[in-house]
ROVEX-372500 format. One record per residue (C-alpha): x, y, z. Coordinates in steps of 0.02 Angstrom, whole numbers, plus 50000, padded with zeros to 5 digits. Layout:
% ROVEX-372500
XYZ;...
This chain:
% ROVEX-372500
487334881846378;489014883346464;490424873446390;491184859146490;492734869646522;491704883746598;490814871346710;492464864546773;493124882046812;491504886246902;491624870847012;493444874147051;493044891947104;491724885547227;492974873447302;494294887147320;493054899147401;492464885747520;494234881047566;494704899147600;493134901247705;493634886347810;495354893847835;494594910547887;493384902148007;494764891448081;495884906448106;494494916448186;494074902448308;495884900248361;496744886248457;496184878248620;496424891648755;496644878548894;498514876848917;498554867549082;497374858349202;498104849749356;497624843449528;498804844349676;498724831049739;497824820649608;497524806449732;496724809549902;495814800850042;493994805450070;493934820550184;495514828050113;495544842249989;496444845049826;496814860949731;496314860949548;497304873649449;497234879049268;497994890849144;496844897749011;497244911248883;496024919948769;494394913748848;492964925148898;492254912649023;492884897549120;491754884349197;492254869549306;491024855349329;490344852349505;490914869649562;489754884749568;491084897649526;492934898149492;494094909749585;495554916349484;496494901049419;496194888049553;494904880749670;494954869049820;493774854149814;493424839049924;492634825249818;491904810449912;492334798149774;493404797249618;492824811549507;493204817549332;493144836449325;492804845149161;493504862449129;492604872048992;493334887648914;492204898448806;492984910548682;492304927548633;491654919848473;490614907648574;491624892048538;491864880048683;493404869648725;493494856548862;494824847048955;494564833049081;495474829449244;495284814249354;495484815549543;495644798549624;494874796049796;495564780849885;494484768449981;493574779550102;492914778250280;491094781650312;491164790750479;489324794050500;487624789150433;486244802050454;484414799950409;483314815350394;481424815550380;480844831150285;479014826350311;479054829850498;479594847750527;479714852950709;479984869350800;480364884650695;481884895150738;481024910650810;481194928050733;482604937350816;483454921650879;485184928950851;485784943850949;487214952651034;487514959151210;488624974351241;489164983151399;488605001051427;489875012651349;490604998951242;488954998151148;489035016651102;490855014351056;490445000150936;488975008850854;489675026350845;488955042850902;487865049750761;488375067650805;490175062850768;490045048250649;489265030950649;490145014350626;489555008250455;490614992450470;489674987150627;488054989850532;488654979050388;489124964950505;487374965050580;486614965250405;487644950050356;486764939950492;485044945750437;485334943050251;484454926150258;482804932250330;483124928050513;482864945350586;482514955750682;484184955350773;484164957450962;485354969851044;485484969051234;486404983051323;486914977351496;488174966851589;489164971351743;489134989751694;487234990151718;487374990251907;488725003751899;487735016251794;487325033351865;486015046251823;485755045351634;486695058251533;485785067551395;485805057451236;486335041251322;485325031051197;485665041951045;486785028750964;485445015350988;484055026150917;485095030150762;485525011850735;483685007050748;483175020450624;484545015650501;483944997650497;482135002750484;482565012150325;483404996450256;481884985850295;482844975950426;482274976050606;483154977650773;482534975450950;483374982751104;483454976351282;484084989951399;484654987251578;484364998151732;485364998451892;484654987252029;486304984352120;486335001952193;484525000252253;484125017952200;482345017552133;482395035952087;483935033251977;483215017651895;481615026951855;482575041351776;483555028851672;481975020951602;481235038251571;482795042851469;482695026551371;480865028151326;481025046651286;482565044451178;482105028651081;480865026650937;479215018950990;479255000050979;481154998850976;481334993151157;480874974951179;481114974651367;481904983451517;483114972451613;483064974951801;484844973051862;486184960751809;486534943751886;485724945852057;486304928452106;488054935952120;487554951452220;488084944552388;489754938652318;490234955152238;489644965752384;488014973252320;487004964152453;487254955152618;487784937052621;486034931152664;485294938752504;484094926152427;482934925052277;481444930752382;482404946752421;482734949452237;480914945952194;480324959052318;481524971852244;480984967252067;479174970652116;479554987352198;480614993552053;479424988251914;477874995151999;478715011852034;479375013451858;477695009151780;476845022751882;478145035851836;478525031851653;477075031551528;477225018951386;478555009251479;478934992351396;478804976051489;480244970051598;481514956051592;482274945151728;482974936851827;484574936951719;485524925451835;487384922951802;487214904051800;485944890251819;485444885651997;486714873752070;488124880751962;489294893752042;488994910751961;490784916751986;492384908252038;492314913852219;490454910552240;489734895752331;488494884352245;486714889652287;484964886152226;484644904552186;483434905652039;482954887352037;481394880751950;480314883752103;480934901752112;480524904851929;478774897851948;478494909352096;479144924452001;478024921151852;476514918151963;476754934852051;477464945951913;476794938551751;475874954451703;477484964851695;478704951851626;479034951451440;480564940151435;481234927051555;483124928751546;484644918451591;486524920251570;487594905251527;489444903251489;490184886451441;491634887451563;492854898351657;494434905951587;496074904051680;495844921851744;494234916151830;494964900551910;494714888351766;496024878151676;495394875951497;496544868651366;496554870151178;495124859751108;494014863151259;492574869251150;492634853651041;492094842351185;490304836051164;489804843051336;490364860551288;488884862651173;487604851851263;487764854751450;486984872051467;485624869151336;485084853651434;485004863851594;483864876351507;482514863651461;481474864051622;481584883051630;480974884551450;479484873651497;479064884551647;479164900451543;478084892951405;476774887451530;476654905751581;476614910751395;478304919451407;479854918051299;481454911751378;483064919651314;484924917451350;485344935951353;487194934551394;488144919851323;489884915651265;491224902451277;492214906351434;491724918851568;492984931851624;493274938051447;493794921851365;495404912051348;496754916151219;496994901651099;495244894851133;493944908651125;494834916650976;495224900250885;494244890850752;493584878450879;492474892750941;491644894050769;491184875450768;490574876650949;489534892150910;488544884150768;488244868450868;487664876551030;486494888350936;485614873150864;485564864851036;484694879951112;483504881550965;482994863250976;482624865151162;481434879551133;482514894251187;481874910151103;483604916651065;485364920651122;486344936651143;488204934051118;489144944951240;490414954651139;491344970951165;492814979851086;493944978851237;493864974551421;494874976451579;495524958451579;496224953851408;496234971051329;495484967051160;493904956851187;494454940151114;492824932651177;491864943651057;491354943250875;492234958350801;493524971450847;493774989250784;495055002950785;494045018050838;494225036950823;494855046150976;493295057050985;492175041750992;493125035151142;492915051551233;491025049251225;491055031351289;492355030151428;492055013551513;493685004051531;495385009651469;495875004651292;497164990751269;498984995451287;499635001951121;497895005851058;498015015450894;496575027450874;496075028950692;495385043450591;493815033450553;493155016650609;494275002550546;493924983950554;495314976250656;494754958150663;493274946450641;493344932750771;492864914550742;491194914850835;490534926850702;490844913750568;489874901150673;488414913150688;488454916450501;488384897850459;486914895750578;485994910450498;486174902650326;485614885550387;484054892650470;483524904750334;481754911850340;481444905150517;481694887350459;480934872850551;482044859650630;481944842250557;482174825750650;483894817850625;484454800250664;486344799450675;487464784150686;489304787950715;490774783250824;491664799950808;491334817550872;490134822950734;488494832550749;487104833750619;485724846650609;484374848850477;483054861950438;481654864850313;481594881950234;479734886650229;480004899250089;480994888749966;480544871050020;482394866750024;483194856050158;484764862350244;485924849750324;487374855050435;488744842750476;489994848050610;491534837250630;492284841750799;493524827450794;495314833650785;495934820150666;494524809550594;494094812150412;493064803050283;491304802350212;489614806050286;488144796850208;486514806550213;484794799550179;483524812950133;482024805250042;481324815249898;482854826049865;484014823549717;485324837349708;486134850649814;487554862549845;488894861349979;489734876050063;491104873050190;491714881850347;493534877350361;495184883450432;496994877450434;496634868850601;495494870150752;496844881150831;496864893450686;496454911550719;496544916950537;496284908550370;494474904250411;493324903250260;491474900450239;490734897650066;492474900949997;492514918350075;493434925850223;493394941750326;495284942250335;495754958550250;493974965050242;493854983950256;491974986350255;491274971150346;490874961950185;491734945250153;493244944850038;493304933449886;492024924949776;490764912549840;491174894749791;490074879649821;490144861649763;488714853149671;488184835749727;486904823249665;486024809949762;485414792849714;483694788449780;483884802049910;485604796049968;487074808049967;488884805050010;489954819950057;491714820550126;492274830850274;493954834250353;494414835450537;493814850550635;492714857650498;490904859650448;489834860250293;488084865750245;487174855350116;485664863750037;484554851149948;483264853549811;482004841349738;482394845949558;
């Protein structure tokens, strides 16, 4: 047996070893890596934002509660009520440290109460709802000539819109250049064919609508144009052939006599389509009437109000020409720019009527087309005709308007829209009414001479992204909110301010998407949402410094400012929210929007 002294020494050695081990463990774990956690400001009103900033040294991972991801050392949040945020720093050894921060939200204002019924899904957003419209020549310029080099940035921007399963995207080539086109040059559709094939390889679809010249009333030329299209495009890539462009304006712009009426157009449509069908095997179906405006609305500033293309006219057209018509088409701009005789002011697109007037006018025409089992599409649409208005068409208000009017058209049964967008035009130079602008190589311009480039145009060695305009952000938010051809849900909205609410049900995930668009220039506060059966969700926001802003726009925490390749810049950042008995409260600032995606878990 060990002596008592040996036992004492043995016990002391265990204590010493244990103590040293604790020291070693403590040293290896290190001190708290969180040096600072602040909010500026730390007290806000609901609808305002605050920037949470931190300084962390020696951590392998940083997590902030209620935020999906952290960007660098700060994040902007908009809590609807007083919230305690918890910052967790995890060291390389796996030890976690936390620090808490309280953001006080003062007594808030509930600006709107929206109730959504997920059990009653309505119309689905059709495949190919989103699309673009380009002028002849400008289209080839945007896409790139495959013999010289294609525009990969343009392709990426199209892919962004189809990333949520809403394809195929519709590309319409037409506009005022359609009725100025001559005999087709060899390879006139080469750019389109290459674009179609590129997206086929990626598993994403495209459909093309190609216009032929009716204004010149040269049937031989129009037939040759269709022959060139069909012969140069992959089978199945052409959705429809558009016969002319805006015949309701023909008498005004000098293509026809002043007594030109819809019956005259209908007779020409019949002659052209029948001749083309006889001469061109495998010719796709046709599209028309593609009027510049709804009957009773002047098509151009100098035009008189007529009933050209009214409901009776459309019924007659479909009764006579149903067998050759694939798409019933209409053009619709929200207003006129100052160049076209209008007098729009900043904030014009925030007015309620700016996003509801034309969609309401489309309702009876949609019904007539559906009765004839035809789709009805707005194939040329944008904010202000005559190439837009600086400070309006290229400002953030256009993004909010874009999302809202897309939902309005979808609810009313329109099969889709084609946003008219080009790189430049002969009015404003750069096409501020469009979605994206590029610096282009000189050799690409030489193959697509339509209008002269803007003064001071700098031709680049390769395609360069010059600018993403606000309407593109609005289209992107809509594409996320209507993922997988989502079905629209009924919404009951109570509000005294200029707020819109839209909701959809994603058939693939079962999630509910709720879009709130605050088009009020100054009102801010909370929106209370009632969505039975749903308990949690994520919020992404589309915001800008103001509704007048032309840069600094972000969606989901990302921006296209500074993008080189058409992909958004920055990390995605969403907020996590929890409901109580299906009731959610979310704050929103003036002239902004958010998308709430709800789950049942």
